N, C-alpha and C positions, 0 to 999 in steps of 0.2 A: 431477549426472548429465547434464543437458542440455549443460553446458559441455564436459564430457569427450567426449560424443558428437560435438559439433561439431568438437572438435579431432581426433578420430579420422577423421572424414570429410575434414577439411582435409588431414590427412597422407596419406590414401589418394589423394585427387585430385592432390596434389602429386607423389606417387610415380609415378602413372600418367602425368602430364604429363612428368616427367623421363624416364621410360622411353620415351615417344613421341619425345622429343628425341634420345635416344640412338639409337633406331632410324632416325631421319632422317639421322644423320651417320656412323654406323658402316658401313663398306663391306659390302654385302649380295650382291655378285657376286665372281666370281674370274676373269672374262674367259673365254677359250677354252682356257686351259691348266690352271689350278688347279681344285680341286673346290669348287663353291659351298658356302658355309656352310649347314648345316641340311638340304641336299637328301637326304642318305642317311637322315636321321631322318624326312623326309617320306615317303620310299619305304617305310620300315618301317611307318609309319601306313597307307599306301595298300595294302600287301600284306595287312595285317590287315583293312582295310575290304573288300578284294576277297574275301578268304576268308569274310567275313561277309555277302556278298551285295550289295556296293555296285554291282557291275556291273548286276544286275537293277534296282536302284533307279535308276541312271542311265538305263537304257533307258526307264524311265517318264517321264523328263524330256524326252528328245528322241530321234529315230529311231536315231542312231548312238551312244547313250550307252554301252551295253555295249562296243561295239567301241572307241570312243575311249578309254575309261578303261583298258582293257587295253593298247591300242596305245601310249599315252603312257607308261604304266608301263614297258613293255618298252623303248621308245626312250630313256627317261631312264637306264635301266640300261646301255644301249649307250653312251650319252654318258659315263657315269662310267667304264665299262670302257675306253673309248678314252683316258682320262686316266691310266690305271693302267699300270704295267709289264706286259709281255706275260705274265709268270708269275703275275700277281695278278688275272687277269680271270675266274677260274672262277665266282665268285659272280655277277658281272654277266652272264656268258653264260648261266648257269643260269636266272636270273630272266627274261632277255629271251626265251629259248627257251620258258619256261613261258607267257609272255604270247602268243607267236606261236601256240602250240598252242591257246590259248583263242580266238584270232581264227579259227582254222580249224575250230573246233567248231561244231556246229549252232546254238547261241545266237549265235555270232559272225557266222554267215552269214545268220541268220534274216531280217533286214530287207531283204536284197538279192535280186535276181531272177537266177536261173540262165539266163534266156533272153536276157540282154543280151550284147553283144559288147564286150569279152570277158565270159565268164560271171561273174555277180555284179556287173558294172559296174566303172567305172574307179575309183570311190572305194575299194571293197573291194580291188581288185587292186593299186592303186597303193600304198596304205598298207601292205598285207601284204608287197608286194615290197620296199618300203623297209626294213621291219623285218627281213625275212629277210636282205637284203643287210647290214644292220647286224650281225646275229649272225655272218655269215661274216667280216665285217671284223675282228671281235674275235679270230679264230683265225688262227694262222700257216697259210700256204697248204698246207703238208704235212699238216696235221691237220684240214682241212675235210672234212666228211662228203660223199662223192661224190653221195649221193642228194639232199642239200640243194643242192649245186652244180647238179645237173641240174634240180632244181625251179626254182631261181632263173633259170637260163638259159631254161628253157621258158616260165616266166611272163613274163619280159622279152620274149621273142619274140612271145608272144601279144599283149602290149600294143602292141608295134611294129606287128604286122600289123593290129590294130584301128585304130591311128592312120593307117596307110597306106591303109586301105579307106574312111576317113571323109572326107567333104567338109569337115567342121568340125574344127578343132584341139581341140575340147572334146567328149570322149566322154560318153556317158550314165552317170550314177551310179544313176539310177532310170529306169524306162520314161518316155520323153518329157521327161526333166529333165537338164540339163547345167549344171554349175558349173565355171567355168574353174580354180578353185583345185584341184579334184580331179585334173584332167589335168596340172596343174603338178607335183603330187606324183608322179604316175606317170612323167612325163618325167624328173624328177630321179632316179627309181629306175633308169631306163635309163642315165643318166650314171654312176650308181654301178656298174651292171653292167660298164661299160667300164673301170672302174678295178680291178675284182676279177677279171675274166675277159677273154679276148681281145676287143678292141673290135669292136662290130658296129653300133652305133646312132647314130653321129655324123651320118649323113645324115638319119636320122629326126628328130633334135633340130633340125637346121638347117631342115628343111622346116616343122617345127612352129613354130619361132620366126618364120619368115617369115609364116606364116599368122596368128599371134597379132598381129604388128605391124599387120596389115591390119584387125584387128577390136577395136581398143582402144576403151574408153569415150570418146566425144567430149568429155564434160564435163571429165574429169580426165586423159586420156591414159594411164589405167591399165587393167589387165585388168578387165572388167566382173564384177559379182557373179554374174549369171545370164546365160546365153546361149541362143540358139535352138539346139536340139539338131541340127537339120538343116544349118544354114549356119554356125553359130558367131557370127552377128551379135549384138551386145550387146542383151540384153533387159532389163537393169536397170543402173543407175549403179553404179560401183565403191563398195564398202562396207568399213568398217573390219574387220568380223569375218573376211571372206575375204582382204582385203589383208594383214592382219597375219600370216595363216597362209601365204599364197602367196608373200609376199616372203621368207619363210624358205627356201623351196625354189628360187625362181627364180635365186638366186645360184649354185646348183649347176649350172644349165643354161647360163647365159651371164652371167658376172660384170659385163660392161660394160652390157648391157641392164638387168640387175638393179639396178645402181647408179643409173641414170637413173630407173627405176621407184621405187626407194626414196626418192629425193629428192622425187619427185612425191607419193608417199604421205605423207611427212612434212609437206610443205607443205599438203596438203589435209586431213589428219586429226589431226595432233598439235596439241593445244591446251592451254591452262592455264585451266580454268574457274574463275571468281572469283579468279583469280590464285593459286590454291592447288595448285600442283604440276602436272606433266605428265599428260596423259590422252589417250585416243584416241577420237575420235568414230566413230559408226557410219556417218554420212552425211557427205559432204564439207562443209567450212565453207560456210555460206550455204544449206544445204539440210537440211531436217528430214524425217523419215519415221517410220513406225511401228516399234515393237519386234517381234521375233519370236523363234523358238527359236534362231536363229543369234546374234543380238545380245544376248539377255537384256534386262533392264530398261535404260532409257536416261535416267538422271538427267542433266539439262542436256545431253542429246544424246550422252552418253559411254557407250560399251560397256565394261563391266568386263572381259569376256572378251577383247576386242580389246586392251585396255590391258595385260593380263597377257601375252598372246602377243607383243605388240610388244617386250617386254623381250628375248626371244630373237632376234627379227628384228633389232633394233638391234645386238645383240651379234654376230650373224653378219656384219653389214655393217660392223663395226669402229666403230660409233657408240657408243663407251664412255660418253661423258657422258650420253646419253639412257638407255642400258641401266642405268647406275648410279642415275640419278634415278628411273626406274620401279621399280627394285628397292627403293630406300629408301622410296618412296611406298607400295609394297605392304607393307613391314614396318610402316608406321604404320596405313594404312587397312585392311589385311587382318586385323587383330586376331589375330596368330599366338599360339598356345599352345605353349610350349616345355617339354619335359621332357628328362631325360638320354637318353631312348630314342626319343622321337617328336617330330614337329613337325607342326602342322596349322594351317590358316588358317580364319578365320570359324568358329571353334569346331569345325571338322571336319564341319560340317553338309552340305557339298557336296564330297565327295572329288574329283569331276571338276575342280573349281577347283584343288585341290592338284596334281592330275596335270598340268594345263596349266602351272601355275607352276613345278613341278619341271622339266618339259621345257624351258620357256623359259629357266630359269636355267642349264641345262646346254648350251644351243645352241652349236654350232660347225659350220663347214663340214666336210662329209665328203669332198667331191669337189674343190672349188675352194679356192684360198687367198683370204684376205681381201684385197680390193683396197685402194687408198688410202682411208683413212677419209673420210667425207663432211664437209663443213663443219660446224663445231660450231654448234648453234642453242640450246643451253641451258648455263647456267653454274651453278657451285655455289650462287649466290645465290638460286636458285629456292626454296631451303629457308627463306629469311628470313621470309616471311609466315607460314608454318606454325610456325616456331620462336617468332615473336612471339605467335601465337595460343595456343600451348602455355604460354608464359610467363604470359599473362593468365589462362588457366585455372588454372595452378599456384598463383598468388598471390591469386586472387580471394577465396577463402574466408578466407585469412589477413587480407586487407585489410578484409573486412567485420567480422572479429573485432576487429581493431585499432580500427575505427570504434566498435564497441559498447563496447570498453574505454574509449575516449576519452570517449564520452558518459556512461558510468557514472561515470567520474572527475569529470567536470564536475558531475554531479548531486551526488556526495558532497561536493565542494568547496562547492557552493552551499548544501547542507544544513548543512555545518559553519559556513559564514559566517553563515547565518541564526541558527543556535544560539548562536554567539558574540555576535551582536548582541543577541539576546534576553537573554542572561545579563548583558550589560553594562547594559542598561536596568534 
């Protein structure tokens, strides 16, 4: 019984190691044109989780949990809809509009202050405006709801007026608090407006970019993580959790500036801890800092959330090698559970993580076209240390079994020789 138990354990470990190796080498992305494998099943899982109260549970984890979970769910459906023929977008549009309605419900607005300019703050207004623009982009111009078009135009104008009235390029998300990434999302939504409706906000974007260039983090040359709400002066060094997100939207505002920012981000934040695959630090190389609700836990200085979001950022910037590497690494380290109907990562314990990953895998530019891809900094061979480790794990128990069999055989032979010698005497 013990021998057979050991064999079953060895078989299970070997199968898991083989499955891990397959996940490291089978393509897990589809670029900006095809539908990423497994994402539709992820969204099926997420919708069931949202119907079961996952939004309220996420709200207990961080202040924008409810909002982010619904927003990313809706945006992922918009991304899938953009990949589908025009006549096959109804399901994507329905789900995206459902998510938008949840953002505009009392629970969606609850964390934000109506006293800010614009009301509810730039985080709420920027992400909502981006999703609304996405739902309009899924529809042919002649079938767009006039009321939604007016709402999109009015909300865009309110954002533009708030930027024009502010000394800082970074508007408040909460009273007395400004994060540059939030204003980046809002400004990208104004660029989206100018592709769907008559252009109005090119001057607003140009002035914003000029102000941003004057207020970069002096250590990295990137947008700071936190800024003074009055002047926009950097109040905190650039960090991976906000950079990974902001880089996704900056390309929609100014592709040339975004390309330079992306290269800086990659140089300062993308690492290979212990030589085992690419990951994204929360703080620039050479600087450590505390974890918080933005970064999550920081094993070896790495932010898991920033690493997941950077998959989409790399894809938007045409950095296919890094996007593919991060996707494959996620398929191994994320412990996905696949069924014919759903897919979830980390056993589905944190649906917000699935939402970020689904959104990252479907990332594509909505306004700009992908510029020339950046220089390649990662090759296929990054997988080799992990594949070697999986090989060792896969054969370790079989090796110990062979050693035990060899020792047992030596003992039997010794006993046989001793018995033969005694019989001869």
